[in-house]
VMD Tcl script that builds the backbone (N, CA, C; Angstrom):
set m [mol new atoms 255]
animate dup $m
set s [atomselect $m all]
$s set {name element resname resid chain x y z} {
  {N N MET 1 A 4.756 24.404 -12.903}
  {CA C MET 1 A 5.391 23.255 -13.562}
  {C C MET 1 A 5.010 23.071 -14.863}
  {N N SER 2 A 5.960 23.308 -15.443}
  {CA C SER 2 A 5.795 23.245 -17.046}
  {C C SER 2 A 4.932 21.820 -17.704}
  {N N ASP 3 A 4.610 21.751 -18.945}
  {CA C ASP 3 A 3.767 20.582 -19.578}
  {C C ASP 3 A 5.245 19.386 -19.776}
  {N N LEU 4 A 6.346 19.863 -19.897}
  {CA C LEU 4 A 7.275 18.862 -20.074}
  {C C LEU 4 A 7.674 18.030 -18.851}
  {N N ALA 5 A 7.737 18.953 -17.937}
  {CA C ALA 5 A 8.691 18.293 -16.353}
  {C C ALA 5 A 7.066 17.481 -16.142}
  {N N ALA 6 A 6.019 17.825 -16.706}
  {CA C ALA 6 A 4.930 16.960 -16.054}
  {C C ALA 6 A 5.238 15.302 -16.917}
  {N N GLU 7 A 5.566 15.198 -18.511}
  {CA C GLU 7 A 5.689 13.981 -18.907}
  {C C GLU 7 A 6.918 13.371 -18.779}
  {N N LYS 8 A 7.918 13.969 -17.892}
  {CA C LYS 8 A 9.335 13.441 -17.717}
  {C C LYS 8 A 9.474 12.325 -16.863}
  {N N PRO 9 A 9.744 10.760 -18.034}
  {CA C PRO 9 A 9.810 9.455 -16.872}
  {C C PRO 9 A 10.221 9.876 -15.641}
  {N N VAL 10 A 10.083 9.144 -14.984}
  {CA C VAL 10 A 10.579 9.137 -13.395}
  {C C VAL 10 A 11.579 7.895 -12.870}
  {N N THR 11 A 11.306 6.907 -13.679}
  {CA C THR 11 A 11.757 5.395 -13.653}
  {C C THR 11 A 12.312 4.864 -14.980}
  {N N THR 12 A 13.126 3.694 -14.804}
  {CA C THR 12 A 13.028 3.170 -15.744}
  {C C THR 12 A 12.761 1.507 -15.776}
  {N N ASP 13 A 12.183 0.976 -16.900}
  {CA C ASP 13 A 11.382 -0.350 -16.875}
  {C C ASP 13 A 12.658 -1.509 -16.829}
  {N N ALA 14 A 12.016 -2.664 -16.775}
  {CA C ALA 14 A 12.991 -3.828 -16.743}
  {C C ALA 14 A 13.972 -3.757 -17.781}
  {N N ASN 15 A 14.169 -3.337 -18.700}
  {CA C ASN 15 A 15.231 -3.056 -19.883}
  {C C ASN 15 A 15.725 -2.095 -20.002}
  {N N GLY 16 A 15.480 -1.065 -18.800}
  {CA C GLY 16 A 16.515 0.131 -18.548}
  {C C GLY 16 A 15.704 1.591 -19.870}
  {N N VAL 17 A 14.568 1.224 -20.008}
  {CA C VAL 17 A 14.238 2.172 -20.977}
  {C C VAL 17 A 13.203 3.265 -20.030}
  {N N PRO 18 A 13.595 4.677 -20.039}
  {CA C PRO 18 A 12.748 5.438 -19.024}
  {C C PRO 18 A 11.252 5.207 -19.328}
  {N N THR 19 A 10.457 5.762 -18.209}
  {CA C THR 19 A 9.191 5.402 -18.017}
  {C C THR 19 A 8.478 6.028 -16.804}
  {N N SER 20 A 7.287 6.257 -16.820}
  {CA C SER 20 A 6.419 7.105 -15.721}
  {C C SER 20 A 5.792 6.321 -15.292}
  {N N ALA 21 A 5.703 4.546 -15.711}
  {CA C ALA 21 A 4.831 3.662 -14.835}
  {C C ALA 21 A 5.642 3.355 -13.730}
  {N N PRO 22 A 4.529 3.069 -12.707}
  {CA C PRO 22 A 4.944 2.491 -11.594}
  {C C PRO 22 A 5.832 1.049 -11.438}
  {N N GLN 23 A 6.859 0.669 -10.656}
  {CA C GLN 23 A 7.163 -0.127 -10.458}
  {C C GLN 23 A 6.474 -1.291 -10.199}
  {N N PRO 24 A 6.605 -2.738 -10.555}
  {CA C PRO 24 A 5.672 -3.834 -9.595}
  {C C PRO 24 A 5.810 -3.740 -8.139}
  {N N LYS 25 A 6.685 -3.487 -7.557}
  {CA C LYS 25 A 6.871 -3.338 -5.966}
  {C C LYS 25 A 6.519 -2.564 -5.568}
  {N N VAL 26 A 6.072 -1.489 -6.283}
  {CA C VAL 26 A 5.270 -0.279 -5.852}
  {C C VAL 26 A 4.216 -0.744 -5.769}
  {N N VAL 27 A 3.420 -1.121 -7.210}
  {CA C VAL 27 A 1.959 -1.648 -7.129}
  {C C VAL 27 A 1.824 -2.658 -6.084}
  {N N ALA 28 A 2.542 -3.437 -5.875}
  {CA C ALA 28 A 2.526 -4.432 -4.783}
  {C C ALA 28 A 2.045 -3.950 -3.572}
  {N N ALA 29 A 3.143 -3.003 -3.216}
  {CA C ALA 29 A 2.953 -2.095 -1.683}
  {C C ALA 29 A 1.794 -1.440 -1.932}
  {N N THR 30 A 1.136 -0.876 -2.765}
  {CA C THR 30 A 0.090 0.087 -2.657}
  {C C THR 30 A -1.033 -0.535 -2.340}
  {N N VAL 31 A -1.273 -1.717 -3.311}
  {CA C VAL 31 A -2.360 -2.738 -2.840}
  {C C VAL 31 A -2.776 -3.129 -1.605}
  {N N GLY 32 A -1.145 -3.249 -0.983}
  {CA C GLY 32 A -0.903 -4.161 0.395}
  {C C GLY 32 A -1.725 -3.204 1.591}
  {N N ALA 33 A -1.198 -1.970 0.956}
  {CA C ALA 33 A -1.649 -0.784 2.014}
  {C C ALA 33 A -3.364 -0.513 1.663}
  {N N GLY 34 A -3.784 -0.715 0.763}
  {CA C GLY 34 A -5.406 -0.532 0.494}
  {C C GLY 34 A -6.198 -1.691 1.327}
  {N N VAL 35 A -5.262 -2.858 1.015}
  {CA C VAL 35 A -6.184 -4.027 1.877}
  {C C VAL 35 A -6.045 -4.023 3.511}
  {N N GLY 36 A -4.911 -3.565 3.779}
  {CA C GLY 36 A -4.522 -3.353 5.498}
  {C C GLY 36 A -5.769 -2.392 5.435}
  {N N THR 37 A -5.754 -1.267 5.135}
  {CA C THR 37 A -6.972 -0.261 5.206}
  {C C THR 37 A -8.347 -1.079 5.791}
  {N N ALA 38 A -8.581 -1.777 4.404}
  {CA C ALA 38 A -10.278 -2.068 4.606}
  {C C ALA 38 A -9.790 -3.138 5.863}
  {N N LEU 39 A -8.883 -4.131 6.227}
  {CA C LEU 39 A -9.113 -5.172 7.070}
  {C C LEU 39 A -9.322 -4.547 8.233}
  {N N GLY 40 A -8.524 -3.204 8.674}
  {CA C GLY 40 A -8.229 -2.558 9.947}
  {C C GLY 40 A -9.718 -2.095 10.338}
  {N N VAL 41 A -10.582 -1.608 9.165}
  {CA C VAL 41 A -11.976 -1.246 9.549}
  {C C VAL 41 A -12.790 -2.389 9.583}
  {N N ILE 42 A -12.755 -3.309 8.744}
  {CA C ILE 42 A -13.558 -4.508 9.125}
  {C C ILE 42 A -13.385 -5.190 10.438}
  {N N GLY 43 A -11.809 -5.483 10.679}
  {CA C GLY 43 A -11.502 -5.999 12.041}
  {C C GLY 43 A -12.172 -5.367 13.157}
  {N N VAL 44 A -12.150 -3.894 13.408}
  {CA C VAL 44 A -12.609 -3.091 14.431}
  {C C VAL 44 A -14.313 -3.173 14.558}
  {N N TRP 45 A -14.715 -3.487 13.236}
  {CA C TRP 45 A -16.301 -3.335 13.301}
  {C C TRP 45 A -16.278 -4.575 13.474}
  {N N VAL 46 A -15.875 -5.640 13.529}
  {CA C VAL 46 A -16.278 -7.017 13.891}
  {C C VAL 46 A -16.178 -7.247 15.223}
  {N N VAL 47 A -15.104 -6.625 15.840}
  {CA C VAL 47 A -14.641 -6.685 17.301}
  {C C VAL 47 A -15.703 -5.977 17.802}
  {N N GLU 48 A -16.135 -4.699 17.681}
  {CA C GLU 48 A -17.042 -3.882 18.334}
  {C C GLU 48 A -18.617 -4.742 18.411}
  {N N ALA 49 A -18.453 -4.940 17.049}
  {CA C ALA 49 A -19.998 -5.741 17.050}
  {C C ALA 49 A -20.413 -7.329 17.964}
  {N N SER 50 A -19.404 -7.898 17.869}
  {CA C SER 50 A -19.315 -9.068 18.270}
  {C C SER 50 A -19.071 -8.960 20.051}
  {N N VAL 51 A -18.494 -8.292 20.281}
  {CA C VAL 51 A -18.231 -8.069 21.949}
  {C C VAL 51 A -18.878 -7.051 22.516}
  {N N GLY 52 A -19.524 -6.116 21.806}
  {CA C GLY 52 A -20.398 -5.062 22.191}
  {C C GLY 52 A -19.635 -3.900 22.989}
  {N N ILE 53 A -18.658 -3.501 22.665}
  {CA C ILE 53 A -17.688 -2.643 23.322}
  {C C ILE 53 A -17.303 -1.676 22.195}
  {N N ASP 54 A -17.106 -0.160 22.719}
  {CA C ASP 54 A -16.629 0.855 21.777}
  {C C ASP 54 A -15.041 0.860 22.161}
  {N N ILE 55 A -14.469 0.602 20.870}
  {CA C ILE 55 A -12.888 0.665 20.586}
  {C C ILE 55 A -12.727 2.071 20.876}
  {N N PRO 56 A -11.633 2.842 21.849}
  {CA C PRO 56 A -11.593 4.076 21.491}
  {C C PRO 56 A -10.746 4.297 20.182}
  {N N GLU 57 A -11.045 5.528 19.841}
  {CA C GLU 57 A -10.853 6.055 18.306}
  {C C GLU 57 A -9.108 6.028 18.232}
  {N N GLY 58 A -8.045 6.206 19.222}
  {CA C GLY 58 A -6.642 6.089 19.124}
  {C C GLY 58 A -6.459 4.581 18.870}
  {N N VAL 59 A -7.192 3.657 19.474}
  {CA C VAL 59 A -6.719 2.099 19.291}
  {C C VAL 59 A -7.245 1.715 17.873}
  {N N GLU 60 A -8.227 2.367 17.703}
  {CA C GLU 60 A -9.117 2.041 16.108}
  {C C GLU 60 A -7.941 2.337 14.767}
  {N N LEU 61 A -7.329 3.638 15.256}
  {CA C LEU 61 A -6.414 4.313 14.428}
  {C C LEU 61 A -4.824 3.291 14.347}
  {N N ALA 62 A -4.877 3.031 15.488}
  {CA C ALA 62 A -3.547 2.126 15.805}
  {C C ALA 62 A -3.411 0.911 14.826}
  {N N VAL 63 A -4.196 0.281 15.010}
  {CA C VAL 63 A -5.032 -0.860 14.320}
  {C C VAL 63 A -4.952 -0.470 12.941}
  {N N GLY 64 A -5.414 0.395 12.646}
  {CA C GLY 64 A -5.147 0.600 10.979}
  {C C GLY 64 A -4.118 1.041 10.391}
  {N N VAL 65 A -3.047 1.802 11.150}
  {CA C VAL 65 A -2.036 2.056 11.115}
  {C C VAL 65 A -1.194 1.098 10.831}
  {N N VAL 66 A -1.163 -0.054 11.825}
  {CA C VAL 66 A -0.248 -1.307 12.055}
  {C C VAL 66 A -0.364 -2.412 10.413}
  {N N LEU 67 A -1.718 -2.599 10.417}
  {CA C LEU 67 A -2.349 -3.060 9.353}
  {C C LEU 67 A -2.009 -2.534 8.094}
  {N N THR 68 A -1.863 -1.261 7.903}
  {CA C THR 68 A -1.835 -0.701 6.522}
  {C C THR 68 A -0.330 -0.603 6.034}
  {N N ALA 69 A 0.533 -0.274 7.140}
  {CA C ALA 69 A 1.881 -0.715 7.032}
  {C C ALA 69 A 2.609 -2.013 6.738}
  {N N GLY 70 A 2.084 -2.814 7.890}
  {CA C GLY 70 A 2.189 -4.230 8.070}
  {C C GLY 70 A 1.924 -4.742 6.456}
  {N N LEU 71 A 0.826 -4.570 6.044}
  {CA C LEU 71 A 0.417 -5.080 4.759}
  {C C LEU 71 A 1.374 -4.525 3.227}
  {N N ALA 72 A 1.729 -3.496 3.467}
  {CA C ALA 72 A 2.384 -2.743 2.766}
  {C C ALA 72 A 3.528 -3.227 2.040}
  {N N PHE 73 A 3.970 -3.404 3.561}
  {CA C PHE 73 A 5.460 -3.997 3.500}
  {C C PHE 73 A 5.378 -5.274 3.087}
  {N N VAL 74 A 4.651 -6.506 3.633}
  {CA C VAL 74 A 4.267 -7.542 2.943}
  {C C VAL 74 A 4.239 -7.635 1.659}
  {N N GLY 75 A 3.386 -6.681 1.176}
  {CA C GLY 75 A 3.376 -6.798 -0.542}
  {C C GLY 75 A 4.535 -6.742 -1.169}
  {N N GLY 76 A 5.307 -5.535 -0.840}
  {CA C GLY 76 A 6.536 -4.890 -1.196}
  {C C GLY 76 A 7.367 -5.842 -1.251}
  {N N TYR 77 A 7.596 -6.607 -0.271}
  {CA C TYR 77 A 8.736 -7.792 0.243}
  {C C TYR 77 A 8.548 -9.157 -0.742}
  {N N PHE 78 A 7.212 -9.429 -0.972}
  {CA C PHE 78 A 6.918 -10.686 -1.586}
  {C C PHE 78 A 6.943 -10.312 -3.040}
  {N N LYS 79 A 6.695 -9.323 -3.833}
  {CA C LYS 79 A 6.696 -9.039 -4.561}
  {C C LYS 79 A 8.075 -9.192 -5.158}
  {N N ARG 80 A 8.498 -10.143 -6.414}
  {CA C ARG 80 A 9.501 -10.202 -7.044}
  {C C ARG 80 A 10.154 -8.807 -7.724}
  {N N PRO 81 A 11.325 -8.283 -7.613}
  {CA C PRO 81 A 11.851 -7.429 -8.925}
  {C C PRO 81 A 11.510 -7.492 -9.942}
  {N N SER 82 A 11.519 -6.688 -10.866}
  {CA C SER 82 A 11.292 -6.516 -12.326}
  {C C SER 82 A 13.028 -7.614 -12.991}
  {N N SER 83 A 12.412 -8.000 -13.823}
  {CA C SER 83 A 13.899 -8.828 -14.226}
  {C C SER 83 A 14.348 -8.066 -15.328}
  {N N THR 84 A 15.348 -8.074 -15.185}
  {CA C THR 84 A 16.526 -7.110 -16.076}
  {C C THR 84 A 17.107 -8.155 -16.935}
  {N N SER 85 A 16.689 -7.578 -18.380}
  {CA C SER 85 A 17.234 -8.724 -19.818}
  {C C SER 85 A 18.585 -7.678 -20.340}
}
mol reanalyze $m
mol bondsrecalc $m
mol representation Tube
mol addrep $m
């Protein structure tokens, strides 16, 4: 890949100017996914510590995937789109 291709803008900002910065909805969805992943790990740990059982790895993974995808969707859904001037 050439240096020119690496600097090429991939989207446009609210004013239609080419930019390589991510859109706010993408940032919100990414943050939601990160929070979902952390909550999944903490939630499984709390359940295992308080109940005293070992949750199977497949169930731990499923909880993490559901929380990650769910909070990524929520973050992207509730973030207002960039205003177009």
